[in-house]
N, C-alpha and C positions, 0 to 999 in steps of 0.2 A: 521425409520423416526423420527426425533427429534420433540418434542412437545414444542411449544413456547407460552408464555403468553404475550400479548401485553397490555401495560398500558399507556393510554394517555387520557386526558380529551377532546381532540378535535376529534370529530367523524370522520371527513374527514381524519385525520392522521391514525387512527386505521383501517379505511376501506382501505386506500392505502397500509398500511403495511400488512394487511391480504391478499390482492390481490397479492402483490409482493412476500410475503413469500410462499404462496401456489404455485405460479409459479416456485419458486426455489426448490420446493420439500419438504418444511417443513409443519408440521401440526400446525395450529393455534388452540391451545387447549382452548383458552378463551380470553376475552377482559375485561379490567377494566378501570374505569374513575377516580379513586381516590386511595390514598394510602391504606386506610382501605379495599377497595374492592379488591385491588391487593393482600394484605396479605391473606384475606379470600379465594380467588380463588386459590392462590398458595398452601395453606394448603390442599384444596380439590382436586385440579387437579394434583399437583406434576409435573409441567412441567420440561423439561430439561434445560430451560433457560427463563429468563424474560427480555423483552425489556421495559425499564422503563423511563417514563418522570419524570422530577424533580419537576417542579412547577405545582401543581394541587389543585383544591378546596378541602376543608375538613380540618380535624384536623391533618392529617398526610401527609407530602409531600413525594416525591419519594425517597429521601435519607433516611428518617426514615423508610419507607417501605422496602427499600433494605437491611437495617441493620437487620431487622427481617427475611427477606427471606433468606439471606446468612447465618446468624448465626444459626437460628432455623431449617431451612429446607435444608441447604447446597446446595442451587440452585444458579448458577451463574447469575449475573445481568449485563446487558449492558445498560448504560444510553443513551437515545436518546432525546436530548433537544435543545432548541434554546439559552440556556444560556451558555456562555463560559468565563465569567469573572473570575478573580483569586479567589475571595471569594467563588463562587459556586464550582469551581473545587477543592479547598482545602477541602471543606465539603464533596464533592463526594468521594475524595480519602480516607477519613476516614473509609469508609465502604468497601474498597478494591474491587471496581468494576472490571469486566472483560473486560470493554471497555467503551469508551465515544465517541459518535457520535454527531456532531453538525448539526442541521437542517440548510439549506436544505441538504438532503442526497440523495444518489443514490443507485441503486441495488448492485453495486460492493462493496461499503462501508459496507452496511448492511450484505451482505453475508460473506465478509472477517471477519468482527467483530464477527459474530455468529460462524463461523468455528474456529477461533482462540480461542474464549471463550470455546467452547465445547472441543476442543483439550486440552486446558490448564486444564480444570476441570477433564477430563479423566486421564490426566497424574498425577494430584495431587492424585486422588483416587487410582490409581495403586500404587503410591509410598507410600500412607498411608497403603495399604495392606502389602507391602513389609516390611515397618518399623514395623508394628504390628506383623507380622510373626517372624521377626528377634528378636524383644524384648521379645516375648513370650518364645523363646528358651533360651534367656540369663537371663531374670528376670521374671519368670512366675508369681510372686506375686505382680507385679507392679499394683498400683491402677489404675482403668480405667480412672479417670479424669486426672491423671498425664500423661498417655500415649497420650491421645488426645491433651493435651496442648503442650507437647514436639513435637509431630508430626507436629502440625501447625507451630511451631517455625522453625522446620527443613525445612518446605516447604514454607518459606517466599520467594516466587519466584518473580523476577522482572517483571514489566509490559512488555508486548510484543507489539511492534509497527509494524504494517503491512504496507508495501509499496505497493501502487496501481498505476499502470501505464496504461494510455490509449493506449500507443504504444507497450505494452508487446507482442501483437500478430501480429504486423506489422513490428517490427524492432528487432535487436539483442541487448540485454541488458546485461551489466556486473553487476553481483550482488556479492558484497564483504561482507562477514559476519564474525563475531567473535564468535557468540554463536551458537553451534550446535542445541540447542533446538528451537531457533527462526525460523530457516530456514524451518523446516518440515511443519508447517501449510501453509506457503507461497508457498512452492513447491506443496503441495496438491492442493491448489487453482489454481495454474498455470496449473497443469496437467488436472484438471477438465475442466477449460475453454478451453484448447487446444483441448480436446476430443470433447467438445460441438461444437467447431468451425468446426470440421471435418478435412479431410486431413490426413496426416501421422504424428504421434507423436512418438518421441524418447526420452526416459529417460535413461541417462547414469549416473552411480553413483559409488562411492567407497563403501559407507555403507549407507543403508537406510532400513526403514521398510514400506515404502509407497506402495510397490508392493501389499501388502495384501488388500489395499483398491480398487485396480483396477484389481482384478483377472478376472472378466468377460470381461473387455475391452482388457486385454492381450490375453485371449482365442479367442476373436472375432477379434484379430489383429487390434484393434483400437489404441492400445498402444504397442510399442516395447520397451523392456528394454535391457540394456547391463551393465554388471558389469565391472567396471574399476579396474583391479587388480593392485597391487603394481608393479611398473616398467614395466607395460604393457599398458601404455596409447596409444602407437603406434597401438595397436589392434583396437582402436576405429576408426581410419582413414578409413579402408576399409568398416566399417559399415556405416559411413556417406556417403562415395562415392556411396555405393549401394543404400542408401535411395534417394540420389540426382538423380541417374540414373533412379530410378523408377518413379520420377516425370516427367522426360523427355520422358519416354516411355508410360506414362499413356495416355489413350484415351481421358480422360477429364482433364482439367486443375485443379490441386490440389496444396496443399501447404505442407510444412514440418515445424512442430513446434518442437523445441528442448529444452531439459532441461539437461544440462551437469554440473554435480556437481563434481568438482575436489577437494576433501577433502585433498588428498595428492598431493604434488607439486614437487616431485623429478624429474619427466620427463618434465621439463618446456619447453624445445625446442619442444617436441612433442605437447604440449598444444598450443604453439604459431603456429605451423604448422596447427593444427586443426582450430584455429581461422582464420588463413589466408585462408584456404579452404572455410570456410563458407562465409567470406566477399567477396572473389572473385566470388563465385557463386551468391551471392546476387547482386553484381554489374552487372552481366550479365543478370539480370532480373528473376532469379529463386527465387520463393517465399519462402525464408527461414527466420524464425523468432524464438524468444524465449530467453532463459536465459543461460548464461555461468556463473556458480557460483564458488566462490573461498573462501577458508578459509584465510582471510586476516592476521590472526595471524602467518602464516607460510611463508609470503613473505614480502620483503622490498619495499620501494618506487620506486626503479629502476625497479623492476619486475612488479610492478603495472603499471608503465608508459608504459612498453613494451606491457603489456597485454591490456591496455586501448586504444592504438593507433588504430584509425579506427573505434572504437565502439562508436555510437552516444549517448548512454545513460548509465550512471554509477550510481549504487545505493550502498551506503555504510551503512550497518546496524550494530550498535554497540551492539544491542541485549538488551539494558537496557532502556535508556530514550531518546536517540537521534538517529535520522536517517537523514543522509545527502544525498541529491540527486543532482548529477551533470547533469543538463538538456542538456548539449551540450558538444561535444568532445573538444571544444576550451578551456574549463576550465582545468587548469594544474593538471593532476592526481597526479603528484609527491608531491603536497602540500595538500594531503588528510588530513583533520583534523576533529575533532568533533565540530559541531556548535550547541549550544542550540537552541531550538525552539524559545525562547524569542528573540534571535538575528535575526532569520529569520523574526519574526513578525516586529521587529523594522525596518529592511531594507526594507521590502515590503511596510510598511506604509509610510516611508519617501521617497520611490521611486515610489509612486503610479502613477504618470503621465506616465512614460515610460511603466509601467506594463499595464495600461489601453490602451495606444496607440498601444501596441503590439497586443492587442486583437481585434483591429478595422480593421483587414485585411479582414473581411467579415461582412455582416449585422448581428447585434447582439443587444439584448435587454440589458437594464441596469441590470435587474435581473440576466441574464446569465453571465454578466461580474463579478458581485459579487460572483456568484456560482463558476465560473471558477477560480477566485483568491483563493477561499477557497479550491477547489479541488486540485489545484496545490501546494499551499504553507501552507495549514491548517491555514490560517489567515482570521479572520472575519473583513471585512471593512464595516463601516456604508454606507448604500446606498446613503445617502446625499452627502458624499464626492465624490462618483463616479459620481452622477448626476450633481454635481457642475462642474466637469471637462467636462462632455458631453455638458452641456448648454453653457459653455464658448466656446467650439469648434463650436457649432451651431451659436453663435453670430458672429463669425468671418467667417462664411460661409464654414467651413471645414466639417460639417456634415449636413445630411438631414435625415428626418424621413420617413420611409416606414411602412405601416400598414400591418401586416400579421396575419389574424384572430383577436385575441384580443390583440396581442402583438405589441408594437411599437419598430421597429428595427432602430438602428442608422447606417447610411451608409456614408462612406467618399465620398465627392464630388471629382471631378477631382483636384480642387484646394487643397482639404483636403488630398488627397493621396500624393501629393508632399510635403505638410507641414509635415504630419506624418512621411514620409520617411526621411525628413531632420532632424526632431527632434530626431527620433530614432538613426540616424547616429551620431548626436551630443552627445547624451547620451552614445552611445557605445564608442566614442573616449574618453570621460571623464572617463568612467569606466576603459577602457584599461589603461589610464594614471595612475589612482589611483592604480590599481592592479599591473601595471608594476613598480610602485614605483619610477618614474622618478623625477629628481630634478626640472623640470620646463618644460613648453611647448615651443618648439622651432619650429615654422612653417617653417622656412627656414633652418632647420638643414642640408639639402643636399648641401647648398651653402657653408657650413663651412668645407672645406676639407683641 
């Protein structure tokens, strides 16, 4: 059970984190409210990981404390902060953190960040051992300081970005990756959540070491595994058919969560047949969900298009700095490209009105709108901009306020529903025109034959 040190000067935040971390199965080994206190407790407790706030009272801020904790104690640090401006992020990057979470956060973000950080640190330590062992054989008289310095240079690993989806256990997701290392912690998280959900879970893979983490679940038949051998993808089809048949014959309604990792792509027709089987059964109401994963480096855009057809959500992970998510199947999969987060920030901020309108399909608070935008796009929008739009809609009679507990919820009126629907349709037509690259808008194009 991993030990975690929580550092934040706000008592309510440390209490929330302690409660949530304990519920997730971690041990909160201690709490600190300043940089100095964090360093002192890290030296005494030696936790497996530190969740560190950045701006705190005292002579030492979170970044300065993290520098000591990582260099002196070799303990991974994940920043949990309300600050996400460029200057703060640049300073935070200088201490090589293992994650950066912006408040407000949720349980999934925290758990994924912790698991990725622990996985990355374990991998680094294992590689350090291998490097040390190899160098001792080759150069037994190497000075100790030189070995450690060279080892760290060799292990200058890229940052890992984890993709989190609310729909990952209700829909079928296509996950395209380029980096073999990045996928493992994401797969582990997906399998854990699937097992926690219950039902039947199937993990099919070409090569993986994840089975060792789930030996108990495999023995208890909470997780079924299948090795996809080279040129034998067809053998997976009867396994899936048997799993689906078991759902139909079960006395109680249950579900099937899948994680299919096709590292090798020689049998592409068989892979398409498997995808078709899953989609057809889902269309008939059978509860099938999960991930179909692919090594994007081994397929071209025409194959990506064939694979993506019919799948409602596509995730592309470059494994280094950028992750691009296609939220809907209408986006052209053949035009997959890498988009920097800064571009996503710019687009969301400039297109804030349709983004907010799209969230008003149910009663929702202003705070939840800001949080939802951050969850979806990793973009922080000032609350004032959101409330300005909401107040303008209220002035025109498009929204009304309902009180639920201590929250004010914004609800569309009948007049507002028509307005929002029309506005979203207008935005959609404009975006389609821009993406389509047409030379001009011709409302009466059909008359020109």
